[in-house]
DSSP file (Angstrom, degrees, kcal/mol; ACC not computed):
  #  RESIDUE AA STRUCTURE BP1 BP2  ACC     N-H-->O    O-->H-N    N-H-->O    O-->H-N    TCO  KAPPA ALPHA  PHI   PSI    X-CA   Y-CA   Z-CA
    1    1 A M    >         0   0    0      0, 0.0     3,-1.3     0, 0.0     4,-0.3   0.000 360.0 360.0 360.0 -35.2   38.6  -51.1  -48.1
    2    2 A A  G >   +     0   0    0      1,-0.3     3,-1.5     2,-0.2    96,-0.4   0.822 360.0  61.8 -64.2 -29.5   41.6  -48.8  -48.8
    3    3 A L  G >  S+     0   0    0      1,-0.3     3,-1.6     2,-0.2    -1,-0.3   0.732  88.0  71.9 -68.1 -20.4   40.3  -46.3  -46.2
    4    4 A S  G <  S+     0   0    0     -3,-1.3    -1,-0.3     1,-0.3    -2,-0.2   0.650  90.6  61.4 -68.9 -11.8   40.7  -49.0  -43.5
    5    5 A Y  G <  S+     0   0    0     -3,-1.5    -1,-0.3    -4,-0.3    91,-0.2   0.174  75.0 135.7 -98.0  16.1   44.5  -48.6  -43.9
    6    6 A E    <   -     0   0    0     -3,-1.6     3,-0.1     1,-0.1    89,-0.1  -0.331  63.1-102.8 -61.9 146.1   44.4  -44.9  -42.8
    7    7 A K        -     0   0    0      1,-0.1     2,-0.1    87,-0.0    -1,-0.1  -0.354  44.8 -90.6 -68.6 151.9   47.1  -44.0  -40.3
    8    8 A E        -     0   0    0      1,-0.1     2,-0.4    -3,-0.1    -1,-0.1  -0.400  40.3-124.3 -62.9 133.7   46.1  -43.6  -36.7
    9    9 A R    >   -     0   0    0     -2,-0.1     3,-1.3    -3,-0.1     2,-0.2  -0.682  26.7-117.7 -81.2 132.4   45.0  -40.1  -35.8
   10   10 A K  T 3  S+     0   0    0     -2,-0.4    -1,-0.1     1,-0.2     0, 0.0  -0.460  94.9  15.5 -69.2 138.1   47.0  -38.6  -33.0
   11   11 A G  T >> S+     0   0    0     -2,-0.2     3,-1.1     1,-0.1     4,-0.5   0.535  80.6 130.1  80.4   7.0   45.0  -37.7  -29.9
   12   12 A I  G X4 S+     0   0    0     -3,-1.3     3,-0.8     1,-0.3    -2,-0.1   0.840  71.6  55.3 -63.6 -31.7   42.0  -39.8  -30.9
   13   13 A L  G 34 S+     0   0    0      1,-0.2    -1,-0.3     4,-0.0     4,-0.1   0.672 102.4  57.7 -75.2 -14.8   41.9  -41.5  -27.5
   14   14 A K  G <4 S+     0   0    0     -3,-1.1    -1,-0.2     2,-0.1    -2,-0.2   0.561  84.4 104.6 -88.5  -9.7   41.7  -38.0  -25.9
   15   15 A E  S << S-     0   0    0     -3,-0.8     2,-0.2    -4,-0.5     3,-0.1  -0.426  85.6 -98.6 -71.8 147.7   38.5  -37.1  -27.8
   16   16 A K        -     0   0    0     -2,-0.1    -1,-0.1     1,-0.1    -2,-0.1  -0.446  41.7-111.9 -66.4 133.7   35.3  -37.2  -25.8
   17   17 A A        -     0   0    0     -2,-0.2    -1,-0.1     1,-0.1     3,-0.1  -0.376  15.3-136.4 -65.6 144.8   33.3  -40.4  -26.4
   18   18 A R        -     0   0    0      1,-0.2     3,-0.2    -3,-0.1    -1,-0.1   0.678  44.2-123.9 -78.5 -17.8   30.1  -39.9  -28.3
   19   19 A G    >   -     0   0    0      1,-0.1     3,-1.0     2,-0.1    -1,-0.2  -0.035  24.6 -80.1  91.8 161.8   28.1  -42.2  -26.0
   20   20 A H  T 3  S+     0   0    0      1,-0.2    -1,-0.1    -3,-0.1    -2,-0.0   0.675 127.0  53.5 -76.4 -16.5   26.1  -45.3  -26.7
   21   21 A K  T 3  S+     0   0    0     -3,-0.2    -1,-0.2     2,-0.1    -2,-0.1   0.396  79.6 123.8 -96.9   3.1   23.0  -43.2  -27.9
   22   22 A A    <   -     0   0    0     -3,-1.0     2,-0.2     1,-0.1    -3,-0.1  -0.372  63.7-120.1 -65.5 140.2   25.0  -41.2  -30.4
   23   23 A Q        -     0   0    0      1,-0.1     3,-0.3    -5,-0.1    -1,-0.1  -0.577   4.0-144.0 -82.1 142.6   23.6  -41.5  -33.9
   24   24 A I  S    S+     0   0    0      1,-0.3     2,-1.2    -2,-0.2    -1,-0.1   0.917 100.3  52.4 -67.7 -43.2   25.8  -42.8  -36.7
   25   25 A L  S    S+     0   0    0      4,-0.1    -1,-0.3     3,-0.1    -2,-0.1  -0.687  81.1 172.7 -95.5  82.7   24.2  -40.3  -39.1
   26   26 A D     >  -     0   0    0     -2,-1.2     4,-2.7    -3,-0.3     5,-0.2  -0.161  52.6 -84.5 -77.9-177.7   24.7  -37.1  -37.2
   27   27 A K  H  > S+     0   0    0      1,-0.2     4,-2.2     2,-0.2     5,-0.2   0.882 129.3  51.0 -58.0 -41.1   23.9  -33.7  -38.7
   28   28 A E  H  > S+     0   0    0      2,-0.2     4,-2.6     1,-0.2    -1,-0.2   0.928 112.0  45.3 -63.7 -46.0   27.2  -33.5  -40.5
   29   29 A M  H  > S+     0   0    0      2,-0.2     4,-2.9     1,-0.2     5,-0.3   0.893 111.4  52.5 -68.4 -38.6   27.0  -36.9  -42.1
   30   30 A K  H  X>S+     0   0    0     -4,-2.7     4,-2.7     2,-0.2     5,-0.6   0.925 111.5  47.6 -60.5 -43.3   23.4  -36.3  -43.2
   31   31 A F  I  X>S+     0   0    0     -4,-2.2     5,-1.7    -5,-0.2     4,-1.1   0.944 112.9  48.7 -61.3 -47.6   24.5  -33.1  -44.8
   32   32 A L  I  <5S+     0   0    0     -4,-2.6     5,-0.5     3,-0.2     4,-0.2   0.932 118.5  38.6 -58.6 -48.2   27.5  -34.8  -46.5
   33   33 A I  I  X5S+     0   0    0     -4,-2.9     4,-0.8     3,-0.2    -2,-0.2   0.964 128.0  27.6 -70.0 -53.5   25.4  -37.7  -47.8
   34   34 A F  I  X5S+     0   0    0     -4,-2.7     4,-2.2    -5,-0.3    -3,-0.2   0.952 126.4  36.9 -82.1 -51.2   22.2  -36.0  -48.9
   35   35 A V  I  X<S+     0   0    0     -4,-1.1     4,-2.7    -5,-0.6    -3,-0.2   0.945 122.1  42.9 -71.3 -47.0   23.1  -32.4  -49.7
   36   36 A M  H  ><S+     0   0    0     -5,-1.7     4,-2.6    -4,-0.2     5,-0.2   0.884 115.1  51.5 -67.6 -35.4   26.5  -33.0  -51.3
   37   37 A G  H  X S+     0   0    0     -4,-0.8     4,-2.3    -5,-0.5    -1,-0.2   0.912 111.8  47.1 -63.1 -41.9   25.0  -36.0  -53.2
   38   38 A A  H  X S+     0   0    0     -4,-2.2     4,-2.7     2,-0.2    -2,-0.2   0.913 112.4  49.1 -66.3 -42.6   22.2  -33.9  -54.5
   39   39 A I  H  X S+     0   0    0     -4,-2.7     4,-2.4     2,-0.2    -2,-0.2   0.936 112.1  48.2 -63.2 -45.7   24.6  -31.1  -55.5
   40   40 A S  H  X S+     0   0    0     -4,-2.6     4,-2.2     1,-0.2    -1,-0.2   0.914 113.2  48.5 -60.0 -42.7   26.9  -33.5  -57.3
   41   41 A S  H  X S+     0   0    0     -4,-2.3     4,-2.5     1,-0.2    -1,-0.2   0.897 110.7  50.5 -65.4 -40.0   23.9  -35.1  -59.1
   42   42 A L  H  X S+     0   0    0     -4,-2.7     4,-2.6     2,-0.2    -1,-0.2   0.876 108.4  52.6 -66.4 -36.7   22.5  -31.7  -60.1
   43   43 A I  H  X S+     0   0    0     -4,-2.4     4,-2.1     2,-0.2    -2,-0.2   0.938 112.8  44.2 -62.7 -45.9   25.9  -30.7  -61.5
   44   44 A L  H  X S+     0   0    0     -4,-2.2     4,-2.6     2,-0.2    -2,-0.2   0.865 111.9  53.0 -68.4 -35.1   25.9  -33.8  -63.6
   45   45 A L  H  X S+     0   0    0     -4,-2.5     4,-2.9     2,-0.2     5,-0.2   0.917 108.3  51.1 -63.2 -42.3   22.3  -33.4  -64.6
   46   46 A G  H  X S+     0   0    0     -4,-2.6     4,-2.4     2,-0.2    -2,-0.2   0.902 109.9  49.3 -60.3 -41.6   23.2  -29.8  -65.7
   47   47 A L  H  X S+     0   0    0     -4,-2.1     4,-2.7     2,-0.2     5,-0.2   0.920 111.2  50.2 -62.8 -44.0   26.0  -31.3  -67.8
   48   48 A Y  H  X S+     0   0    0     -4,-2.6     4,-2.7     1,-0.2    -2,-0.2   0.947 112.4  46.0 -58.7 -50.1   23.7  -33.8  -69.3
   49   49 A L  H  X S+     0   0    0     -4,-2.9     4,-2.4     1,-0.2    -1,-0.2   0.884 112.8  50.7 -63.0 -38.8   21.1  -31.2  -70.2
   50   50 A Y  H  X S+     0   0    0     -4,-2.4     4,-1.5    -5,-0.2    -1,-0.2   0.942 113.3  44.1 -64.0 -47.6   23.8  -28.9  -71.6
   51   51 A L  H  <>S+     0   0    0     -4,-2.7     5,-2.1     1,-0.2    -2,-0.2   0.876 113.7  51.2 -66.1 -37.0   25.3  -31.6  -73.8
   52   52 A H  H ><5S+     0   0    0     -4,-2.7     3,-1.7    -5,-0.2    -1,-0.2   0.900 107.0  53.9 -64.9 -40.5   21.8  -32.7  -74.9
   53   53 A H  H 3<5S+     0   0    0     -4,-2.4    -1,-0.2     1,-0.3    -2,-0.2   0.830 104.5  55.0 -61.7 -32.8   20.9  -29.1  -75.8
   54   54 A L  T 3<5S-     0   0    0     -4,-1.5    -1,-0.3    -5,-0.1    -2,-0.2   0.413 116.1-118.9 -80.5   2.9   24.0  -29.1  -78.0
   55   55 A N  T < 5 +     0   0    0     -3,-1.7    -3,-0.2     1,-0.2    -2,-0.1   0.859  51.4 171.6  60.6  39.1   22.7  -32.2  -79.8
   56   56 A K      < -     0   0    0     -5,-2.1    -1,-0.2     1,-0.1     2,-0.0  -0.426  43.5 -87.2 -74.6 155.1   25.6  -34.3  -78.8
   57   57 A D     >  -     0   0    0      1,-0.1     4,-2.3    -2,-0.1     3,-0.3  -0.349  32.9-126.4 -61.8 140.3   25.5  -38.1  -79.5
   58   58 A I  H  > S+     0   0    0      1,-0.2     4,-2.8     2,-0.2     5,-0.2   0.841 109.8  56.0 -62.0 -34.9   23.9  -40.0  -76.7
   59   59 A A  H  > S+     0   0    0      2,-0.2     4,-2.0     1,-0.2    66,-0.3   0.895 109.0  47.9 -64.0 -38.5   26.9  -42.4  -76.4
   60   60 A Y  H  > S+     0   0    0     -3,-0.3     4,-2.5     2,-0.2    -2,-0.2   0.927 112.5  48.3 -65.5 -45.8   29.1  -39.3  -75.8
   61   61 A I  H  X S+     0   0    0     -4,-2.3     4,-2.3     1,-0.2     5,-0.2   0.928 112.3  48.5 -62.0 -45.8   26.7  -37.9  -73.2
   62   62 A Q  H  X S+     0   0    0     -4,-2.8     4,-2.6     1,-0.2    -1,-0.2   0.885 111.2  50.9 -62.6 -38.7   26.5  -41.2  -71.4
   63   63 A T  H  X S+     0   0    0     -4,-2.0     4,-2.7    -5,-0.2     5,-0.3   0.921 109.5  50.3 -64.3 -43.8   30.3  -41.5  -71.4
   64   64 A M  H  X S+     0   0    0     -4,-2.5     4,-2.3     1,-0.2    -2,-0.2   0.918 114.3  43.8 -61.2 -43.8   30.7  -38.0  -70.0
   65   65 A I  H  X S+     0   0    0     -4,-2.3     4,-2.6     2,-0.2     5,-0.2   0.910 112.9  52.4 -69.6 -41.5   28.2  -38.7  -67.2
   66   66 A F  H  X S+     0   0    0     -4,-2.6     4,-1.8    -5,-0.2    -2,-0.2   0.941 115.4  40.0 -57.5 -50.8   29.7  -42.1  -66.5
   67   67 A I  H  X S+     0   0    0     -4,-2.7     4,-3.1     1,-0.2     5,-0.3   0.869 112.3  57.6 -69.9 -35.7   33.3  -40.7  -66.2
   68   68 A G  H  X S+     0   0    0     -4,-2.3     4,-2.3    -5,-0.3    -2,-0.2   0.913 107.2  47.6 -59.8 -43.5   32.0  -37.6  -64.3
   69   69 A L  H  X S+     0   0    0     -4,-2.6     4,-1.8     2,-0.2    -1,-0.2   0.906 113.7  48.3 -62.8 -41.6   30.4  -39.9  -61.6
   70   70 A G  H  X S+     0   0    0     -4,-1.8     4,-2.2     2,-0.2    -2,-0.2   0.925 111.6  47.6 -66.0 -45.5   33.7  -41.9  -61.4
   71   71 A I  H  X S+     0   0    0     -4,-3.1     4,-2.6     1,-0.2     5,-0.3   0.910 108.5  56.4 -62.2 -41.5   35.9  -38.8  -61.1
   72   72 A D  H  X S+     0   0    0     -4,-2.3     4,-2.6    -5,-0.3    -1,-0.2   0.913 109.0  46.6 -55.5 -43.8   33.6  -37.4  -58.5
   73   73 A S  H  X S+     0   0    0     -4,-1.8     4,-1.9     2,-0.2    -1,-0.2   0.895 111.2  50.4 -66.9 -40.9   34.0  -40.5  -56.4
   74   74 A L  H  X S+     0   0    0     -4,-2.2     4,-0.7     1,-0.2    -2,-0.2   0.869 117.4  39.8 -68.5 -35.4   37.8  -40.6  -56.8
   75   75 A F  H >X S+     0   0    0     -4,-2.6     4,-1.6    -5,-0.2     3,-0.5   0.881 111.1  59.3 -75.9 -39.2   38.1  -36.9  -55.7
   76   76 A Y  H 3X S+     0   0    0     -4,-2.6     4,-2.1    -5,-0.3    -2,-0.2   0.876  99.7  55.8 -57.5 -43.0   35.4  -37.3  -53.0
   77   77 A V  H 3X S+     0   0    0     -4,-1.9     4,-0.7     1,-0.2    -1,-0.2   0.845 105.5  52.5 -64.2 -33.6   37.3  -39.9  -51.1
   78   78 A L  H << S+     0   0    0     -4,-0.7     3,-0.4    -3,-0.5    -1,-0.2   0.899 113.3  43.0 -68.1 -40.0   40.4  -37.7  -50.8
   79   79 A A  H  < S+     0   0    0     -4,-1.6     3,-0.4     1,-0.2    -2,-0.2   0.799 117.8  45.9 -75.1 -28.5   38.3  -34.8  -49.4
   80   80 A C  H  < S+     0   0    0     -4,-2.1     3,-0.3     1,-0.2    -1,-0.2   0.414  81.5  92.4 -98.5   1.6   36.3  -37.1  -47.0
   81   81 A K  S  < S+     0   0    0     -4,-0.7     2,-0.3    -3,-0.4    -1,-0.2   0.739 101.0  28.7 -70.7 -18.0   39.1  -39.2  -45.6
   82   82 A N        +     0   0    0     -3,-0.4     3,-0.4    -4,-0.2    -1,-0.3  -0.879  62.7 176.6-139.9 108.4   39.4  -36.7  -42.7
   83   83 A L  S    S+     0   0    0     -2,-0.3    -1,-0.1    -3,-0.3    70,-0.1   0.492  78.8  62.6 -88.5  -3.3   36.2  -34.9  -41.8
   84   84 A K  S    S+     0   0    0      1,-0.1     2,-0.3     2,-0.1    -1,-0.2   0.544 105.7  43.1 -97.4  -9.4   37.8  -33.1  -38.9
   85   85 A K  S    S-     0   0    0     -3,-0.4    -3,-0.2     2,-0.0     2,-0.1  -0.960  85.5-108.4-135.0 152.3   40.4  -31.1  -41.0
   86   86 A L    >   -     0   0    0     -2,-0.3     3,-2.6     1,-0.1     4,-0.3  -0.458  42.1-105.4 -74.6 155.3   40.4  -29.2  -44.2
   87   87 A I  G >  S+     0   0    0      1,-0.3     3,-0.9     2,-0.2    -1,-0.1   0.773 120.2  53.8 -59.2 -29.6   42.2  -31.0  -47.1
   88   88 A W  G 3  S+     0   0    0      1,-0.2    -1,-0.3     3,-0.1     3,-0.0   0.491  99.0  65.7 -84.0  -0.7   45.2  -28.6  -46.9
   89   89 A Q  G <  S+     0   0    0     -3,-2.6     2,-0.3     2,-0.0    -1,-0.2   0.431 109.0  32.5 -96.7  -0.9   45.6  -29.4  -43.2
   90   90 A Y  S <  S-     0   0    0     -3,-0.9    -8,-0.0    -4,-0.3     3,-0.0  -0.944  90.8 -99.1-145.3 166.2   46.5  -33.1  -43.8
   91   91 A N    >   -     0   0    0     -2,-0.3     3,-1.3     1,-0.1    -3,-0.1  -0.790  28.0-168.1 -90.2 106.4   48.3  -35.1  -46.5
   92   92 A P  T 3  S+     0   0    0      0, 0.0     3,-0.3     0, 0.0    -1,-0.1   0.614  85.1  54.7 -70.6  -8.0   45.5  -36.6  -48.6
   93   93 A F  T 3  S+     0   0    0      1,-0.2     6,-0.1     5,-0.0    -2,-0.0   0.092  73.0 102.7-111.7  22.7   48.1  -39.0  -50.2
   94   94 A D    <   +     0   0    0     -3,-1.3     2,-0.7     1,-0.1    -1,-0.2   0.446  61.7  82.8 -88.2   2.1   49.6  -40.6  -47.1
   95   95 A N     >  -     0   0    0     -3,-0.3     4,-2.7     1,-0.2     5,-0.2  -0.895  61.0-165.2-108.7 105.2   47.6  -43.9  -47.6
   96   96 A M  H  > S+     0   0    0     -2,-0.7     4,-2.4     1,-0.2    -1,-0.2   0.860  89.2  51.1 -57.5 -39.2   49.5  -46.1  -50.1
   97   97 A F  H  > S+     0   0    0      2,-0.2     4,-2.2     1,-0.2    -1,-0.2   0.891 111.0  47.4 -69.0 -39.1   46.5  -48.4  -50.5
   98   98 A L  H  > S+     0   0    0    -96,-0.4     4,-2.5     2,-0.2    -2,-0.2   0.914 111.1  51.7 -66.9 -42.2   44.1  -45.5  -51.2
   99   99 A N  H  X S+     0   0    0     -4,-2.7     4,-2.5     1,-0.2    -2,-0.2   0.926 110.6  48.5 -59.2 -44.8   46.6  -44.0  -53.7
  100  100 A F  H  X S+     0   0    0     -4,-2.4     4,-2.8     1,-0.2    -1,-0.2   0.909 110.6  51.4 -61.4 -42.1   46.8  -47.4  -55.5
  101  101 A S  H  X S+     0   0    0     -4,-2.2     4,-2.1     2,-0.2    -2,-0.2   0.897 110.9  47.7 -63.0 -40.8   43.0  -47.7  -55.5
  102  102 A I  H  X S+     0   0    0     -4,-2.5     4,-2.1     2,-0.2    -2,-0.2   0.920 112.9  47.7 -67.1 -43.8   42.7  -44.2  -57.0
  103  103 A I  H  X S+     0   0    0     -4,-2.5     4,-2.5     1,-0.2    -2,-0.2   0.918 110.9  52.3 -61.9 -42.9   45.3  -44.9  -59.7
  104  104 A F  H  X S+     0   0    0     -4,-2.8     4,-2.3     1,-0.2    -1,-0.2   0.898 107.5  52.9 -59.1 -41.2   43.6  -48.2  -60.4
  105  105 A G  H  X S+     0   0    0     -4,-2.1     4,-1.8     2,-0.2    -1,-0.2   0.915 109.1  48.3 -60.6 -44.3   40.3  -46.3  -60.8
  106  106 A W  H  X S+     0   0    0     -4,-2.1     4,-2.1     1,-0.2    -2,-0.2   0.900 110.7  51.3 -63.5 -41.1   41.9  -43.9  -63.4
  107  107 A V  H  X S+     0   0    0     -4,-2.5     4,-2.5     1,-0.2    -1,-0.2   0.905 107.5  53.0 -62.4 -40.3   43.4  -46.8  -65.3
  108  108 A M  H  X S+     0   0    0     -4,-2.3     4,-2.7     2,-0.2    -1,-0.2   0.869 106.2  53.6 -64.2 -36.1   40.0  -48.4  -65.4
  109  109 A F  H  X S+     0   0    0     -4,-1.8     4,-1.8     2,-0.2    -1,-0.2   0.950 110.3  47.0 -59.0 -47.9   38.5  -45.2  -66.9
  110  110 A L  H  X S+     0   0    0     -4,-2.1     4,-2.6     1,-0.2     5,-0.3   0.898 112.5  49.1 -63.4 -41.1   41.2  -45.3  -69.6
  111  111 A V  H  X S+     0   0    0     -4,-2.5     4,-1.7     1,-0.2     7,-0.2   0.935 110.7  50.9 -62.3 -45.8   40.5  -49.0  -70.3
  112  112 A A  H  < S+     0   0    0     -4,-2.7    12,-0.3     1,-0.2    -1,-0.2   0.814 120.4  34.8 -62.6 -30.3   36.8  -48.4  -70.5
  113  113 A L  H  < S+     0   0    0     -4,-1.8    -1,-0.2    -5,-0.2    -2,-0.2   0.749 127.1  30.0 -97.5 -25.8   37.2  -45.5  -73.0
  114  114 A Y  H  < S+     0   0    0     -4,-2.6    -3,-0.2    -5,-0.2    -2,-0.2   0.500  94.1  85.1-120.8  -4.0   40.2  -46.5  -75.1
  115  115 A V    >X  -     0   0    0     -4,-1.7     4,-2.3    -5,-0.3     3,-0.6  -0.897  69.9-144.6 -99.0 116.3   40.3  -50.3  -75.3
  116  116 A P  H 3> S+     0   0    0      0, 0.0     4,-2.2     0, 0.0     5,-0.2   0.834  95.9  56.4 -51.6 -40.8   37.9  -51.3  -78.2
  117  117 A F  H 3> S+     0   0    0      1,-0.2     4,-1.8     2,-0.2     5,-0.1   0.935 113.2  40.5 -57.1 -47.1   36.7  -54.5  -76.5
  118  118 A F  H <> S+     0   0    0     -3,-0.6     4,-2.9    -7,-0.2     5,-0.3   0.797 109.0  60.9 -74.3 -28.6   35.5  -52.5  -73.4
  119  119 A Q  H  X>S+     0   0    0     -4,-2.3     4,-1.4     2,-0.2     5,-1.2   0.925 108.1  45.2 -60.1 -43.2   34.2  -49.7  -75.5
  120  120 A R  H  <5S+     0   0    0     -4,-2.2    -2,-0.2    -5,-0.2    -1,-0.2   0.928 116.2  44.8 -66.7 -45.0   31.8  -52.2  -77.1
  121  121 A I  H  <5S+     0   0    0     -4,-1.8    -2,-0.2     1,-0.2    -1,-0.2   0.934 124.6  32.7 -64.8 -46.8   30.8  -53.8  -73.8
  122  122 A L  H  <5S-     0   0    0     -4,-2.9    -1,-0.2   -10,-0.2    -2,-0.2   0.542 101.8-129.6 -90.0  -8.1   30.3  -50.5  -71.9
  123  123 A K  T  <5 +     0   0    0     -4,-1.4     2,-0.2    -5,-0.3    -3,-0.2   0.923  55.6 149.8  57.4  47.2   29.1  -48.5  -75.0
  124  124 A T      < -     0   0    0     -5,-1.2    -1,-0.2   -12,-0.3   -64,-0.1  -0.652  35.9-148.9-105.1 164.5   31.6  -45.8  -74.3
  125  125 A V        -     0   0    0    -66,-0.3   -11,-0.1    -2,-0.2   -13,-0.0  -0.943  32.4 -92.5-128.4 152.7   33.4  -43.4  -76.7
  126  126 A P        -     0   0    0      0, 0.0     2,-0.3     0, 0.0   -12,-0.1  -0.336  39.6-139.2 -63.7 145.8   36.8  -41.8  -76.4
  127  127 A L        -     0   0    0    -64,-0.1     2,-0.1     1,-0.0   -14,-0.0  -0.802  11.1-125.6-106.2 150.0   36.9  -38.4  -74.8
  128  128 A S     >  -     0   0    0     -2,-0.3     4,-2.1     1,-0.1     5,-0.2  -0.331  31.5-101.4 -83.9 170.9   39.1  -35.5  -75.9
  129  129 A G  H  > S+     0   0    0      1,-0.2     4,-2.2     2,-0.2     5,-0.1   0.885 124.1  52.8 -60.2 -39.6   41.5  -33.6  -73.6
  130  130 A S  H  > S+     0   0    0      2,-0.2     4,-2.1     1,-0.2    -1,-0.2   0.861 106.2  54.0 -67.3 -33.7   39.0  -30.7  -73.2
  131  131 A D  H  > S+     0   0    0      2,-0.2     4,-2.3     1,-0.2    -1,-0.2   0.933 108.9  48.7 -62.2 -44.9   36.3  -33.3  -72.1
  132  132 A W  H  X S+     0   0    0     -4,-2.1     4,-2.8     1,-0.2     5,-0.3   0.897 109.3  52.8 -61.8 -40.4   38.7  -34.6  -69.5
  133  133 A L  H  X S+     0   0    0     -4,-2.2     4,-2.5     2,-0.2    -1,-0.2   0.903 108.7  50.1 -62.9 -40.7   39.4  -31.0  -68.3
  134  134 A I  H  X S+     0   0    0     -4,-2.1     4,-2.1     2,-0.2    -2,-0.2   0.944 113.8  44.8 -60.8 -48.3   35.7  -30.3  -68.0
  135  135 A L  H  X S+     0   0    0     -4,-2.3     4,-1.9     2,-0.2    -2,-0.2   0.889 114.1  48.0 -67.0 -40.0   35.1  -33.5  -65.9
  136  136 A I  H  X S+     0   0    0     -4,-2.8     4,-2.3     2,-0.2    -1,-0.2   0.894 110.0  54.4 -66.3 -38.9   38.2  -32.9  -63.7
  137  137 A G  H  X S+     0   0    0     -4,-2.5     4,-2.3    -5,-0.3    -2,-0.2   0.904 107.1  50.0 -59.9 -42.2   37.0  -29.3  -63.2
  138  138 A L  H  X S+     0   0    0     -4,-2.1     4,-1.9     1,-0.2    -1,-0.2   0.882 109.6  52.0 -64.1 -37.7   33.6  -30.6  -62.0
  139  139 A G  H  X S+     0   0    0     -4,-1.9     4,-1.9     2,-0.2    -2,-0.2   0.891 109.1  49.6 -63.9 -39.5   35.5  -32.9  -59.6
  140  140 A I  H  X S+     0   0    0     -4,-2.3     4,-2.5     2,-0.2    -2,-0.2   0.887 107.0  55.1 -67.2 -38.5   37.5  -30.0  -58.3
  141  141 A I  H  X S+     0   0    0     -4,-2.3     4,-2.4     1,-0.2    -1,-0.2   0.911 107.2  50.9 -59.1 -41.8   34.3  -28.0  -57.8
  142  142 A N  H  X S+     0   0    0     -4,-1.9     4,-2.3     2,-0.2    -1,-0.2   0.895 108.5  50.9 -63.5 -39.9   32.9  -30.8  -55.7
  143  143 A I  H  X S+     0   0    0     -4,-1.9     4,-2.6     2,-0.2    -2,-0.2   0.925 110.0  50.4 -62.7 -43.0   36.1  -30.9  -53.5
  144  144 A I  H  X S+     0   0    0     -4,-2.5     4,-2.4     1,-0.2    -2,-0.2   0.922 110.4  49.5 -60.7 -43.9   35.7  -27.1  -53.0
  145  145 A L  H  X S+     0   0    0     -4,-2.4     4,-2.3     1,-0.2    -1,-0.2   0.886 110.8  50.0 -63.1 -38.6   32.1  -27.6  -52.0
  146  146 A I  H  X S+     0   0    0     -4,-2.3     4,-2.7     2,-0.2    -2,-0.2   0.918 110.8  49.2 -65.0 -42.7   33.0  -30.3  -49.5
  147  147 A E  H  X S+     0   0    0     -4,-2.6     4,-2.1     2,-0.2    -2,-0.2   0.877 110.2  50.5 -66.7 -37.1   35.8  -28.2  -48.0
  148  148 A V  H  X S+     0   0    0     -4,-2.4     4,-1.2     2,-0.2    -1,-0.2   0.929 111.9  48.7 -63.1 -44.1   33.3  -25.3  -47.6
  149  149 A R  H  X S+     0   0    0     -4,-2.3     4,-1.2     1,-0.2     3,-0.5   0.910 109.7  51.9 -61.1 -43.3   30.9  -27.6  -45.9
  150  150 A K  H >X S+     0   0    0     -4,-2.7     4,-3.3     1,-0.2     3,-0.5   0.900 102.7  59.2 -60.9 -40.5   33.7  -28.9  -43.7
  151  151 A S  H 3X S+     0   0    0     -4,-2.1     4,-1.7     1,-0.3    -1,-0.2   0.829 103.6  52.3 -61.3 -31.0   34.6  -25.4  -42.6
  152  152 A F  H 3< S+     0   0    0     -4,-1.2    -1,-0.3    -3,-0.5    -2,-0.2   0.821 117.4  37.1 -72.9 -30.8   31.1  -24.9  -41.3
  153  153 A F  H << S+     0   0    0     -4,-1.2    -2,-0.2    -3,-0.5    -1,-0.2   0.783 119.6  46.5 -90.8 -29.9   31.2  -28.0  -39.2
  154  154 A I  H  < S+     0   0    0     -4,-3.3    -3,-0.2     1,-0.2    -2,-0.2   0.899 126.2  26.7 -78.0 -41.7   34.9  -27.8  -38.1
  155  155 A H    >X  +     0   0    0     -4,-1.7     3,-0.9    -5,-0.3     4,-0.8  -0.540  68.4 157.1-120.4  63.9   34.8  -24.1  -37.1
  156  156 A P  T 34 S+     0   0    0      0, 0.0     4,-0.5     0, 0.0     3,-0.5   0.811  72.3  60.7 -63.0 -28.4   31.2  -23.4  -36.2
  157  157 A M  T >4 S+     0   0    0      1,-0.2     3,-0.7     2,-0.2    -2,-0.1   0.846 101.2  54.1 -67.4 -31.7   32.2  -20.4  -34.0
  158  158 A L  T <4 S+     0   0    0     -3,-0.9    -1,-0.2     1,-0.2    -6,-0.1   0.760 107.9  51.0 -70.6 -23.3   33.7  -18.7  -37.1
  159  159 A N  T 3< S+     0   0    0     -4,-0.8     2,-0.5    -3,-0.5    -1,-0.2   0.459  85.9  97.8 -97.5  -2.1   30.4  -19.1  -39.0
  160  160 A K    <         0   0    0     -3,-0.7    -3,-0.0    -4,-0.5     0, 0.0  -0.746 360.0 360.0 -87.7 131.0   28.1  -17.6  -36.4
  161  161 A S              0   0    0     -2,-0.5    -1,-0.1     0, 0.0    -4,-0.0   0.371 360.0 360.0-118.4 360.0   27.2  -14.0  -37.0
């Protein structure tokens, strides 16, 4: 819902209309949904297998994956709010409602992990600073992958050899 409050893009009315037969899921969107979703899932699966290999407690592993999925979503929305520009070509923080939603999401993570009542309900355990750095790092990797993907669709002439 917060994305519905995005500022109007300049020149949008000058863009060529896609036509009534245009697909909602074009090649770019299919790639974004399926390939990036698969990559994100494989990264988290790799984290799960690594933590399982280290014989970590299952509650810890589940907490790491739970927060990893959440962080991925909070970072993902910033990179995907404009698919026509790379993230450094626009201000990803210019939507007050989206910013509030992201902050609210981070607060909910903290509540889920550090408030005993919610720890019991959600079966989570507190994470250390290094755990948070790992999960944030994975989120940043996903943003980088999205931006690389965008560069192929935004500047296709640069990518033809």
